[in-house]
C-alpha positions, 0 to 999 in steps of 0.5 A, a space after each residue: 500500500 503506497 502513501 498518498 503524495 500531497 503538495 504544499 506551499 506556505 506563505 512567507 510569514 507562515 500565516 497560510 499554507 495550501 495543500 493539494 493532492 495534485 497539480 494537474 486537473 483533467 478535463 474529461 470533456 463531459 466534466 472536469 476534475 474539481 479543485 479540492 484542497 485544504 488551507 492551514 492557518 496560524 490564528 496568531 499570525 492572522 491577527 483577526 484577518 479573514 482567509 480567502 481562496 481564489 481560483 482563476 483562469 487568465 489569458 495573458 497576451 503582450 508585454 507586462 509594461 504595456 499594462 502600466 500604460 493603461 492598455 490591458 493585455 490580460 483578461 480573466 476568463 474565470 475568477 471566483 473567490 471564497 472565504 474559508 476562515 472564519 467558516 461560513 458553513 459547517 466544515 463537514 458540509 464544505 468537505 467533498 472528497 476523501 483526500 480532504 477528509 484525510 487532510 483534515 484529520 492529519 492537519 488538525 483544527 486549524 485546517 479548513 477545506 476549499 472546493 471549486 468546480 470548473 465551468 465546462 467552457 474553459 480552455 486547457 493550459 497552454 503557453 506560447 514561448 516568445 519568438 525572437 521578434 516578440 521581445 517581452 511578449 508573454 502569451 498564455 492561458 494560466 490557471 492559479 489557486 491563490 490563498 490570502 488573508 485580509 479584512 475583505 476579499 477586495 483588499 490588495 494582497 500582501 505577498 508575505 501572507 499569500 500563496 500562489 500555486 499555478 495549476 494546469 488544466 489538461 485533456 487526455 485523448 478521447 476514445 479511439 476515433 475511427 477516422 483515418 486522415 487521408 489526402 489525395 490530389 492530382 496536379 497538372 502541369 503546363 506542357 504535360 499531357 498526364 498528371 501527377 497523383 499524390 496520396 498522403 495518409 496516416 494510420 489513425 487520427 490521434 497520436 500520443 506524445 512521444 509516439 512516432 508519427 507514421 506517414 504513408 506516401 504514394 506518388 504516381 508520376 505520370 507527368 513529364 516532370 521529375 519529382 525530387 526534394 521530397 520532405 515530410 514534416 509535422 507543423 504545429 499551428 497556434 491561433 491566438 483567437 483573443 485580442 489578436 489574429 496572430 497565427 504561429 506555424 512551427 515545424 516540430 519534426 521534419 525529414 528531408 529525404 533523398 527520394 525521387 520519382 522520375 517521370 513515368 515511375 511511382 513511389 510507395 513508402 513510409 516515413 516516421 516523424 518524432 514531434 518532441 519538445 526535446 528536439 526543439 528546446 532552443 526554439 521559440 514560438 512553440 505552444 507548450 502545455 507548461 513552462 519550458 523550464 519544467 521537466 514535465 512540460 511537452 508540446 501543447 496537446 491538440 485543442 478539443 474545442 466544443 462547438 458551443 464555446 465562444 472564441 472569447 473564452 478560448 484564448 489560443 487554439 492548437 492544432 497539428 498537421 503533416 505536410 508533404 512537399 516536393 519539387 516538380 522539375 521540368 524543362 520550363 522550370 520547377 514548381 513546389 507541390 504540397 499535400 497536408 493532413 490534420 491529426 491530433 497529438 494528445 496524452 493517453 488516458 491513464 488507467 484508473 487508480 486503485 484507491 484500495 491500494 492506497 494507504 492513509 499515510 501521506 507524504 508532503 512535498 513542496 508544490 514546485 515542479 522539477 526544474 531543468 538543470 541550470 535554471 534558478 527560480 526565485 521564491 515566487 516561482 514565476 520568474 526564471 533566470 538562467 544560472 
């Protein structure tokens, strides 16, 4: 029986501490994991003040110094604040989950539960790493739990007596789709009686992070041109749909082949592509599901956008496609032809945890995620600086 790992973070003045059983909360499409935790307070340090917990979803876009000039590049897509101390209801009525009951028994009388449910129209966590031309620009959809004390919830927060925890809202792959992505097209050229026929297909619609993308290519060259410089790539497309019409298209995996298809011949082959953040660490402009400095970050998963959700609450939409390109060389010049198919890149749905195999013992650890070597973070866990 393995102990339960619980993450904690304590304010600098030790007046407030937050305990959460996880840092990532799953959107199952029909419902989202609730944010259930416990706050531990020090009545002496509080000096009669109240304690509040806030859950927020924020879209950030642009430079932070622009905000000072009165132009808001930040929008709260969701914000709710609840008072946890003094209690407004009986503690039992505010305790909704098993882990909260366990924490309350373990942490004593100065522990108080909090519970939030996400609305079903919020996007998942995603961050766009600024490119070389986007100096100072930050673009992200972020979720945060914040505990703070004050005489009212509208009072300006004191950093010494508040706790900020950046959580993630993530999605796993839905049930296996029977859709097989395929694109078939015919190209006709000047002074060529017969055409070039190209077929691009994938074995399935959804691939998992870390899984190779198998790309099937069929080329029938009945034209008078010679086909060369064949390449296949995975492109990540990020549409910033709030505040801007920015569109970022980045190749995250590419194979440039030496294959050719002379006039009157054909080619049928398979290529394997590996779209991994590990192969793109030094690049910017990529959409990620977390921060580049964290070990558990990967390329952003495909966005599953519900039809009834307005773009104003999406922030950013991420999609992927495989692109096949080639040069058709002839006596009157060369022209590039291309074919593409969309697919989804996601995490597999994990197996359900066996709660019966979990003991009542708990192991407390700091909320911070593991950082890559060579990176130093300040106490607020918000501002990375290279060592």
